[in-house]
C-alpha positions in Angstrom: -80.5 -90.7 -25.0 -79.5 -87.4 -26.4 -79.1 -84.6 -23.9 -78.3 -80.9 -23.9 -75.6 -80.8 -21.2 -75.6 -77.1 -20.8 -79.1 -77.3 -19.3 -78.0 -80.0 -16.9 -75.8 -77.5 -15.0 -78.3 -74.7 -14.7 -78.0 -74.6 -10.9 -74.2 -74.8 -10.9 -74.0 -71.9 -13.4 -76.3 -69.9 -11.2 -73.9 -70.4 -8.3 -71.0 -69.4 -10.6 -72.8 -66.2 -11.6 -73.2 -65.3 -8.0 -69.5 -65.9 -7.2 -68.5 -63.9 -10.3 -70.0 -60.8 -8.6 -68.4 -61.6 -5.3 -64.9 -62.6 -6.2 -63.5 -59.1 -6.0 -64.4 -59.0 -2.3 -62.1 -62.0 -1.6 -58.4 -62.4 -1.2 -57.3 -64.0 -4.4 -53.6 -63.7 -3.6 -54.1 -66.3 -0.8 -54.2 -69.7 -2.3 -54.1 -71.6 1.0 -57.0 -73.6 2.2 -57.6 -74.1 5.9 -59.4 -77.4 6.2 -60.7 -78.4 9.6 -59.7 -81.5 11.3 -62.3 -84.1 12.0 -62.4 -82.9 15.6 -62.7 -79.2 15.1 -64.8 -78.9 11.8 -68.1 -77.2 12.1 -70.8 -79.6 13.4 -74.2 -79.5 11.9 -77.0 -78.5 14.2 -79.4 -81.2 15.6 -82.1 -79.9 13.2 -80.0 -81.0 10.2 -79.9 -84.7 11.1 -82.0 -87.0 9.0 -84.6 -88.9 11.0 -83.4 -92.1 12.6 -86.6 -93.7 13.5 -85.9 -93.4 17.2 -83.9 -96.6 17.5 -81.3 -96.8 20.2 -80.1 -100.3 19.3 -76.3 -100.5 18.6 -75.7 -100.3 14.8 -72.5 -100.7 12.9 -72.4 -99.2 9.4 -69.5 -100.4 7.2 -68.3 -97.9 4.6 -66.2 -98.7 1.6 -64.5 -95.5 0.3 -62.0 -94.5 -2.4 -60.9 -91.5 -0.3 -57.7 -92.8 1.4 -56.5 -89.5 2.8 -58.8 -88.9 5.8 -57.0 -85.7 6.9 -57.3 -83.4 3.9 -59.5 -82.9 0.8 -62.7 -84.9 0.3 -61.6 -87.7 2.6 -61.5 -85.2 5.5 -65.0 -83.9 4.6 -66.3 -87.5 4.5 -64.7 -88.4 7.8 -65.9 -85.2 9.4 -69.5 -86.0 8.5 -69.1 -89.5 9.8 -67.7 -88.2 13.1 -70.5 -85.7 13.4 -73.1 -88.3 12.6 -71.7 -90.7 15.3 -71.7 -87.8 17.8 -75.3 -87.1 17.2 -76.2 -90.9 17.1 -74.2 -92.5 20.0 -75.7 -95.9 19.1 -74.0 -95.9 15.7 -70.5 -97.0 14.9 -69.1 -96.3 11.4 -66.2 -98.4 10.2 -64.3 -97.2 7.1 -62.3 -99.3 4.7 -60.5 -96.9 2.2 -58.5 -97.9 -0.9 -57.0 -96.0 -3.8 -59.2 -96.0 -7.0 -57.7 -99.0 -8.8 -57.5 -101.2 -5.7 -61.0 -100.0 -4.8 -62.4 -101.1 -8.1 -60.8 -104.5 -7.9 -62.1 -105.2 -4.4 -65.5 -103.8 -5.2 -65.8 -106.6 -7.9 -64.8 -109.1 -5.3 -67.3 -107.8 -2.8 -70.0 -107.8 -5.5 -69.3 -111.4 -6.4 -69.8 -112.4 -2.7 -72.2 -111.5 0.0 -70.2 -109.2 2.2 -70.5 -105.9 0.4 -70.2 -103.0 2.9 -73.3 -101.1 3.7 -72.4 -97.7 2.1 -70.1 -97.6 -0.9 -68.5 -95.1 -3.2 -69.6 -95.4 -6.9 -68.9 -93.7 -10.2 -71.9 -91.9 -11.8 -71.4 -93.4 -15.2 -72.7 -96.2 -17.4 -69.4 -98.0 -17.4 -69.6 -98.5 -13.6 -73.3 -98.2 -12.7 -75.1 -100.2 -15.3 -73.5 -103.6 -14.6 -73.6 -103.4 -10.8 -77.3 -102.3 -10.9 -78.1 -105.2 -13.3 -76.3 -107.5 -10.9 -78.5 -106.4 -8.1 -75.6 -105.0 -6.0 -77.1 -101.6 -5.2 -80.3 -100.7 -3.3 -82.9 -98.5 -4.9 -83.4 -95.1 -3.3 -86.6 -93.1 -3.0 -86.1 -90.2 -5.5 -88.8 -88.2 -3.8 -86.6 -88.0 -0.7 -84.2 -85.6 -2.5 -86.5 -83.0 -4.0 -85.4 -80.4 -1.5 -81.7 -81.4 -1.5 -80.8 -78.9 -4.2 -79.2 -81.3 -6.7 -78.4 -79.4 -10.0 -80.6 -80.2 -13.0 -79.6 -83.5 -14.5 -77.1 -84.4 -11.9 -79.1 -87.5 -10.7 -79.3 -88.9 -14.3 -75.9 -90.5 -13.9 -77.1 -92.5 -10.9 -80.5 -93.4 -12.4 -81.1 -96.6 -14.2 -84.3 -97.6 -15.9 -86.0 -94.7 -14.2 -84.9 -95.7 -10.7 -82.4 -93.9 -8.4 -79.5 -95.9 -7.1 -77.1 -93.3 -5.7 -76.2 -89.7 -5.1 -73.5 -87.7 -6.9 -70.8 -86.1 -4.9 -69.4 -83.3 -7.1 -69.5 -81.2 -10.1 -66.0 -81.9 -11.6 -64.3 -79.4 -14.0 -61.3 -80.6 -16.0 -58.3 -78.4 -16.8 -54.7 -77.3 -16.1 -53.3 -76.2 -12.8 -50.4 -74.0 -13.5 -47.4 -72.5 -11.7 -47.9 -68.7 -11.9 -44.3 -68.0 -10.9 -43.0 -70.1 -13.7 -45.4 -68.5 -16.2 -44.3 -65.1 -15.1 -40.6 -66.0 -15.1 -40.9 -67.0 -18.8 -43.3 -64.1 -19.7 -46.1 -66.5 -20.7 -49.8 -65.7 -20.6 -52.6 -68.3 -20.0 -53.0 -70.2 -23.3 -56.3 -69.6 -24.9 -55.6 -71.6 -28.1 -53.9 -74.9 -28.8 -51.0 -73.2 -30.6 -50.4 -71.0 -27.5 -50.4 -74.1 -25.3 -47.8 -75.7 -27.6 -45.7 -72.5 -27.6 -45.7 -72.4 -23.8 -44.9 -76.1 -23.7 -41.9 -75.7 -26.0 -40.6 -72.8 -23.9 -40.7 -74.9 -20.8 -39.1 -77.9 -22.7 -36.2 -75.6 -23.8 -35.7 -74.5 -20.2 -35.6 -78.1 -18.9 -39.0 -77.9 -17.3 -41.8 -80.5 -17.9 -44.7 -78.6 -19.5 -47.6 -80.8 -18.3 -47.4 -83.4 -15.6 -49.6 -86.3 -16.8 -50.9 -89.3 -14.9 -50.7 -91.9 -17.7 -50.6 -95.0 -15.5 -54.2 -94.6 -14.4 -55.2 -94.1 -18.1 -58.4 -92.3 -17.6 -56.7 -88.8 -17.3 -55.5 -89.3 -20.9 -59.1 -90.1 -22.1 -60.3 -87.0 -20.2 -57.6 -84.9 -22.0 -58.9 -86.2 -25.4 -62.5 -85.6 -24.3 -61.7 -81.9 -23.5 -60.0 -81.4 -26.8 -63.1 -82.7 -28.6 -65.2 -80.3 -26.6 -63.3 -77.3 -27.8 -64.1 -78.2 -31.4 -67.6 -79.8 -31.3 -69.1 -77.4 -28.7 -72.5 -78.4 -27.4 -72.7 -81.3 -29.8 -69.8 -83.0 -28.0 -71.8 -85.3 -25.8 -74.0 -86.6 -28.6 -71.1 -87.1 -31.0 -69.2 -89.1 -28.4 -72.2 -91.1 -27.3 -73.1 -92.0 -30.9 -69.6 -93.1 -31.6 -69.5 -95.3 -28.5 -72.9 -96.9 -29.1 -72.3 -97.5 -32.9 -68.6 -98.1 -33.1 -68.4 -95.4 -35.8 -65.6 -92.8 -35.2 -65.7 -91.3 -38.7 -66.8 -87.8 -37.4 -63.8 -85.6 -38.5 -63.3 -84.2 -35.0 -61.9 -87.6 -33.8 -59.2 -87.7 -36.4 -58.3 -84.0 -35.9 -58.0 -84.4 -32.2 -56.1 -87.7 -32.2 -53.7 -86.4 -34.9 -52.8 -83.3 -32.8 -52.7 -85.3 -29.5 -50.4 -88.0 -30.8 -48.1 -85.5 -32.5 -47.8 -83.2 -29.5 -47.8 -85.7 -26.6 -43.9 -85.7 -26.6 -43.9 -81.9 -26.4 -46.6 -81.6 -23.7 -46.0 -84.5 -21.3 -43.0 -85.8 -19.4 -40.9 -88.7 -20.7 -42.5 -91.9 -19.4 -45.9 -90.3 -18.8 -47.5 -93.6 -19.6 -46.1 -95.2 -16.4 -46.4 -92.2 -14.2 -49.0 -92.5 -11.5 -51.3 -89.9 -10.0 -49.2 -89.0 -6.9 -46.0 -88.8 -8.9 -47.5 -86.6 -11.6 -48.9 -84.3 -8.9 -45.6 -84.2 -7.1 -43.8 -83.2 -10.3 -46.1 -80.2 -10.3 -46.0 -79.2 -6.7 -42.2 -79.6 -6.6 -41.9 -77.1 -9.6 -40.5 -79.8 -11.9 -43.6 -79.3 -14.1 -45.2 -76.0 -15.0 -48.7 -77.5 -15.4 -50.8 -80.4 -14.1 -53.8 -81.7 -16.0 -56.5 -82.8 -13.5 -59.9 -82.1 -12.1 -61.3 -79.4 -9.8 -61.3 -81.9 -6.9 -57.6 -80.8 -6.4 -58.6 -77.2 -5.8 -57.4 -77.4 -2.2 -53.8 -77.9 -3.2 -51.4 -75.3 -1.7 -47.8 -75.7 -2.8 -45.0 -73.2 -2.1 -46.0 -71.1 -5.2 -49.2 -69.5 -6.4 -51.4 -71.8 -8.4 -53.8 -70.8 -11.2 -56.2 -72.8 -13.3 -57.4 -72.8 -16.9 -59.5 -75.2 -19.0 -58.5 -76.8 -22.3 -57.4 -74.1 -24.8 -59.4 -73.8 -28.1 -58.0 -76.5 -30.4 -59.5 -75.2 -33.7 -59.5 -71.5 -32.8 -63.1 -70.7 -33.5 -64.0 -69.9 -29.9 -67.1 -72.1 -29.9 -66.0 -74.8 -27.6 -67.3 -76.1 -24.3 -65.3 -77.1 -21.2 -64.9 -80.5 -19.7 -67.2 -80.9 -16.8 -69.4 -83.7 -15.4 -70.7 -85.4 -12.2 -68.0 -87.9 -11.1 -68.1 -90.0 -7.9 -70.9 -90.5 -5.5 -72.4 -92.9 -2.9 -74.8 -95.8 -2.9 -76.2 -98.3 -0.4 -75.6 -102.0 -0.7 -78.7 -104.1 -1.6 -77.5 -106.8 0.7 -76.9 -104.6 3.7 -78.2 -105.9 7.0 -78.6 -102.3 8.2 -80.0 -100.8 5.1 -82.2 -98.2 6.8 -79.3 -97.0 8.9 -77.1 -96.7 5.8 -79.7 -94.8 3.9 -80.1 -92.5 6.9 -76.4 -91.8 7.0 -76.4 -91.1 3.2 -79.3 -88.7 3.5 -77.6 -86.9 6.4 -74.3 -86.5 4.4 -76.2 -84.9 1.5 -78.2 -82.4 3.5 -77.0 -79.2 1.7 -75.8 -77.8 5.0 -73.4 -80.8 5.2 -71.5 -82.0 2.1 -72.1 -78.8 0.1 -71.2 -76.4 2.8 -68.1 -78.1 4.2 -66.6 -79.0 0.8 -67.0 -75.5 -0.5 -66.0 -73.5 2.6 -62.9 -75.6 2.9 -61.9 -75.2 -0.7 -62.2 -78.9 -1.5 -64.6 -79.2 -4.4 -67.9 -78.1 -6.0 -70.7 -80.3 -4.9 -73.4 -81.6 -7.3 -75.9 -79.5 -5.4 -76.6 -75.8 -5.4 -73.9 -74.4 -3.1 -74.5 -70.7 -3.7 -75.7 -70.2 -0.2 -72.2 -71.0 1.1 -70.2 -68.6 -1.1 -68.3 -66.3 1.3 -66.7 -63.7 -0.9 -63.4 -64.9 0.5 -62.9 -67.7 -1.9 -59.3 -68.7 -2.7 -57.8 -67.8 -6.1 -58.1 -71.4 -7.2 -61.8 -71.5 -6.3 -62.4 -68.3 -8.1 -60.5 -69.5 -11.3 -62.5 -72.8 -11.4 -65.9 -71.4 -10.7 -65.4 -68.5 -13.2 -64.3 -71.1 -15.8 -67.7 -72.8 -15.3 -69.4 -69.4 -15.2 -67.9 -68.3 -18.5 -68.5 -71.6 -20.3 -70.8 -71.7 -23.3 -71.6 -75.3 -22.3 -70.0 -78.5 -20.9 -69.0 -81.8 -22.4 -70.8 -84.0 -19.9 -69.6 -87.5 -19.1 -66.3 -88.4 -20.8 -66.4 -90.9 -23.6 -64.4 -93.6 -21.9 -67.3 -93.9 -19.4 -70.2 -93.9 -21.8 -70.1 -97.6 -22.6 -69.8 -100.7 -20.5 -66.8 -101.8 -18.4 -65.3 -103.7 -21.4 -65.4 -100.6 -23.5 -63.9 -98.5 -20.7 -60.9 -100.9 -20.4 -60.3 -101.1 -24.2 -60.7 -97.3 -24.6 -58.3 -96.4 -21.8 -55.7 -99.0 -22.7 -55.8 -97.9 -26.3 -55.6 -94.3 -25.4 -52.3 -94.9 -23.5 -51.0 -97.0 -26.4 -51.8 -94.5 -29.1 -50.4 -91.5 -27.3 -47.2 -93.3 -26.4 -46.7 -94.4 -30.0 -47.4 -98.1 -29.4 -50.3 -98.3 -31.9 -51.4 -96.2 -34.9 -54.4 -93.9 -34.9 -56.2 -96.2 -37.2 -55.6 -99.1 -34.8 -56.9 -96.9 -32.0 -60.3 -96.3 -33.7 -60.4 -100.0 -34.7 -60.0 -101.0 -31.1 -62.7 -98.7 -29.9 -65.0 -99.8 -32.6 -64.5 -103.4 -31.7 -66.5 -103.0 -28.5 -70.1 -101.9 -29.0 -71.9 -101.8 -25.6 
């Protein structure tokens, strides 16, 4: 299905436009984020609770989450909402099992193969994850009419819709780009790169100074595919999504943009990334940046609450071909769904609906500088946004369009595995570019 992705983010862009007029009223020099603890975070009013049917019988809802840190970031927001829900519903107990992404995916498959799938689960809003689990009957269908007043941005529910039926709710609008150390850029008299050549010049400057230019999580593989996706977007503009989808579905990667991007990426990976990036995990890559060993960190807007001992800025992928017609990497990432086999399905749906009342997830995640929800969060802009929040929302505001879902997630799970494995291999010099495209073309979903 071909889609104009710019239209999909109409609501998000409206929110961005509003912030663009308010950002000057804030305190952009303060990059800290004061996130509430689960005990002192703002509690929604009783009127915000979703209906519970009046049942007072004890209910235990088991949640399977990929947010392992329950004290900061999205894990804190998730736990805060669970605590608030239990406070308002004393008969309900919520038990959380949280694992990191890769461990989560492995155990999710084990749960799906058995009969003990937890009641409320995290999902990824992409064909590579959703299609197979829906076809296997793992997820419960939701009533799409229940969410007409929830403010989801245009098109954001498409990634959790299969054969016209809704199977989950998206959590965030994710923007991809580079976090950068403003102190290091100032020390070496560098401006924010706006072109690929400027990025390479900055990278060489840092290399010469013994500083890693871009900390890259190569072990998890998907960040490298996202990096390539963003490069394609700066060349192909609003045609990016359709070009990538066509390649994935047909196995044909002859569009010139692919060879241009992969040639540049393979040639410059040793200049841009740290030695051994292919075996560096997420936490290590982030620590390289926050400890000032790396000048930049390529990652998504979900890390906007970071607050190291230096001032952090954010910019999106510089223009690779220099024509200024590109789009930025942005899409709807993770979300939630209810297990089809849940013995407390009504209660799990009730909890899900409560979480996504706009006054809950959207409000808490934005006000605490954690992420941009997939809903219209313009009502919660304060004018006191952090510098990082301002940088990221303005990047979305100034974009001529967005890439949409990244190409590694546009096929089935087999394609995703081959794509991500091959991306690591080609960028680390293990296979040729021709072999890369041959590998991708060998799996047609």
